MITORTI-294961 format. One record per residue (C-alpha): x, y, z; residue in one letter. Coordinates in steps of 0.02 Angstrom, whole numbers, padded with zeros to 5 digits, always signed. Layout:
<nodes>
XYZA;...
</nodes>
This chain:
<nodes>
-00001+00000+00000M;+00053+00176-00035N;+00127+00263+00116Q;+00122+00441+00048F;-00029+00504-00054L;-00047+00681-00127T;-00230+00702-00077I;-00305+00859-00016Q;-00441+00846+00112I;-00535+00997+00035T;-00571+00890-00119E;-00693+00784-00029Y;-00864+00812+00043E;-00861+00693+00188S;-00748+00569+00278P;-00833+00427+00187L;-00794+00513+00022D;-00606+00514+00071L;-00605+00336+00135I;-00692+00277-00030Y;-00563+00371-00131R;-00422+00282-00030L;-00496+00112-00066L;-00504+00152-00256E;-00324+00215-00260V;-00260+00057-00172N;-00374-00061-00264H;-00445-00130-00107V;-00594-00246-00087D;-00731-00148+00010I;-00777-00311+00101Y;-00596-00344+00161D;-00524-00176+00211I;-00349-00177+00276P;-00392-00065+00420I;-00218-00026+00479A;-00153+00041+00311D;-00311+00136+00274I;-00306+00219+00449T;-00124+00267+00427E;-00160+00344+00257Q;-00314+00435+00324Y;-00222+00511+00467I;-00078+00557+00346S;-00203+00655+00239V;-00271+00750+00392L;-00094+00789+00445E;-00049+00861+00276N;-00212+00955+00259S;-00271+01112+00343S;-00425+01078+00439L;-00443+01265+00468A;-00493+01287+00286E;-00656+01183+00328L;-00803+01237+00432D;-00807+01175+00616M;-00942+01046+00582E;-00858+00964+00429L;-00686+00966+00518A;-00762+00879+00669S;-00837+00742+00555E;-00666+00710+00488F;-00594+00700+00663L;-00733+00578+00728V;-00700+00467+00579M;-00510+00463+00621A;-00551+00413+00795A;-00669+00276+00734T;-00538+00205+00619L;-00412+00207+00764M;-00533+00116+00871Q;-00569-00021+00739I;-00384-00038+00711K;-00354-00063+00896S;-00492-00194+00905E;-00417-00282+00755M;-00241-00281+00838L;-00298-00356+01005L;-00217-00526+01026P;-00318-00681+01021D;-00476-00578+01000A;-00576-00724+00947K;-00502-00856+01063S;-00634-00828+01201D;-00783-00810+01088L;-00892-00930+00999V;-00877-00928+00809A;-01066-00882+00793E;-01046-00735+00914D;-00897-00653+00835F;-00928-00493+00740S;-00804-00400+00630D;-00765-00231+00695P;-00762-00166+00513R;-00935-00224+00481E;-01022-00057+00523E;-00892+00040+00416L;-00925-00078+00270V;-01105-00049+00277L;-01087+00142+00280R;-00971+00133+00133L;-01088+00017+00032L;-01230+00146+00066A;-01119+00292+00014Y;-01067+00199-00147R;-01253+00170-00188R;-01298+00355-00156N;-01150+00408-00257K;-01203+00304-00405Q;-01388+00375-00390L;-01318+00544-00383A;-01220+00516-00543F;-01372+00452-00633E;-01478+00601-00573L;-01341+00717-00629E;-01337+00628-00803K;-01527+00637-00818N;-01530+00823-00769Y;-01399+00856-00905A;-01505+00773-01036V;-01671+00843-00980N;-01625+01020-00926Q;-01725+01147-01021G;-01874+01040-01032S;-02040+01089-00967Y;-02179+00983-00899L;-02351+01019-00970K;-02487+00974-00846I;-02644+00902-00927A;-02778+01036-00944A;-02952+01005-00863S;-03110+01008-00965A;-03167+01165-00880I;-03004+01262-00929S;-03041+01209-01112L;-03218+01270-01107G;-03293+01095-01105L;-03443+01050-00993S;-03457+00877-00918I;-03629+00802-00912E;-03654+00650-00804I;-03787+00531-00873V;-03861+00407-00760E;-03876+00241-00859D;-03977+00119-00752K;-03990-00061-00807I;-04167-00104-00875S;-04223-00278-00847S;-04333-00270-01000E;-04188-00208-01113K;-04083-00349-01041F;-04209-00487-01076A;-04231-00418-01254Q;-04045-00413-01284A;-04035-00599-01221V;-04175-00651-01340K;-04087-00560-01488S;-03922-00650-01446L;-04013-00819-01437I;-04101-00786-01602H;-03928-00744-01685R;-03842-00891-01620N;-03983-01004-01671K;-03972-00942-01851L;-03782-00950-01853R;-03775-01125-01781F;-03916-01189-01888S;-03824-01132-02047D;-03666-01218-01985Q;-03764-01379-01952N;-03834-01374-02120Q;-03662-01354-02201R;-03601-01498-02096I;-03740-01607-02147R;-03703-01565-02327Q;-03525-01610-02304L;-03565-01776-02221L;-03693-01821-02351R;-03613-01943-02477R;-03655-01996-02650E;-03613-02171-02689K;-03586-02229-02871F;-03550-02407-02920S;-03418-02423-03056V;-03501-02582-03110K;-03666-02494-03140D;-03583-02352-03235K;-03495-02488-03350M;-03673-02560-03390L;-03748-02387-03415E;-03606-02338-03539I;-03619-02499-03639I;-03812-02487-03651K;-03806-02304-03706R;-03666-02322-03826V;-03744-02473-03900F;-03901-02374-03939R;-03813-02233-04023K;-03660-02330-04094S;-03539-02195-04028R;-03546-02054-03897M;-03437-01919-03823F;-03398-01925-03642F;-03481-01757-03617S;-03643-01833-03689E;-03637-01976-03558L;-03594-01862-03410F;-03641-01681-03444P;-03566-01553-03324M;-03731-01467-03292A;-03824-01629-03244K;-03695-01737-03158T;-03590-01717-03000S;-03400-01727-02995K;-03410-01899-02908A;-03518-01966-03042E;-03406-01907-03181R;-03252-01985-03087V;-03348-02149-03077S;-03392-02141-03257G;-03212-02112-03308F;-03155-02255-03198L;-03287-02369-03280A;-03215-02313-03453I;-03046-02362-03401L;-03108-02537-03340E;-03199-02561-03501L;-03047-02524-03604I;-02949-02647-03496R;-03077-02779-03536Q;-03074-02740-03724D;-03252-02698-03727K;-03243-02520-03792I;-03116-02410-03884K;-03090-02225-03850V;-03019-02103-03974K;-02946-01927-03951Q;-02877-01815-04074S;-02748-01744-03953D;-02721-01747-03763P;-02864-01669-03660F;-02976-01668-03815A;-03156-01735-03814V;-03162-01929-03795M;-03260-02026-03928M;-03321-02190-03855I;-03370-02345-03964E;-03406-02524-03927L;-03284-02655-03982E;-03360-02754-04132P;-03350-02919-04037K;-03453-02853-03893L;-03572-02767-04007K;-03605-02929-04105N;-03631-03025-03941E;-03758-02897-03889I;-03847-02902-04052E;-03853-03095-04051N;-03913-03094-03868G;-03768-03205-03817S;-03709-03092-03673V;-03792-03067-03504D;-03738-02895-03445F;-03772-02917-03262M;-03696-03086-03239Q;-03541-03046-03345D;-03499-02892-03243F;-03538-02971-03075V;-03414-03109-03116N;-03281-02983-03175E;-03309-02866-03025G;-03344-02685-03012G;-03290-02552-02889G;-03381-02417-02787L;-03335-02232-02779I;-03395-02117-02640E;-03401-01929-02649K;
</nodes>
């Protein structure tokens, strides 16, 4: 620790300010103060400074602190101070000084923040909210009592709106749950019978958009694929995605004309699928 410091007592506002400065200069932990060295430096500062330059009250505070440091130093130097005491009952003589220094450091930090905020906000003015009367506005208090009739009417209106809303939702749900079932086997029979009567037909004639559902058109398309697989019809298209022209295979057409084919029994044996919407 430094034995000689060029510190003037007039630079500090209080004894705690001086001790805190000594701790900073010597890089001392505030919780483990080497009280003998700090007391020696504190007394040295007092001896090299003129207390006459300070007012009597402030000078007495510096002297009281010097006496306090010397008392703490003497208690710390007592031989075997802790030998006759139980460990739990022992108290550090520096404890009160540490608490005062911690409070001083906190206040110093708060003062620094206040000073910084003042530098930022100086020149600002607080505008207090104007009252309605100062603005020439009149305040009218309207008593709004709850009416049981209005409340009952509002409840009925709410029930009616909810009934309409939920009934619409239930209707939509029922429509979603309703299914159309189409047998691919039945569609195969229908296609053969209708194409046989007209020799050839377009797919759009068999399943017109305006009169058939999407599920029915899909089942009809699957039926056509199955009939092609069984070599019972042939389909012609001029180019991809063009209109499909459907005709019966000559062999099937001859069998139908000769009455040598049982539609239902043949397709039951070959199988037919079922499509659901």
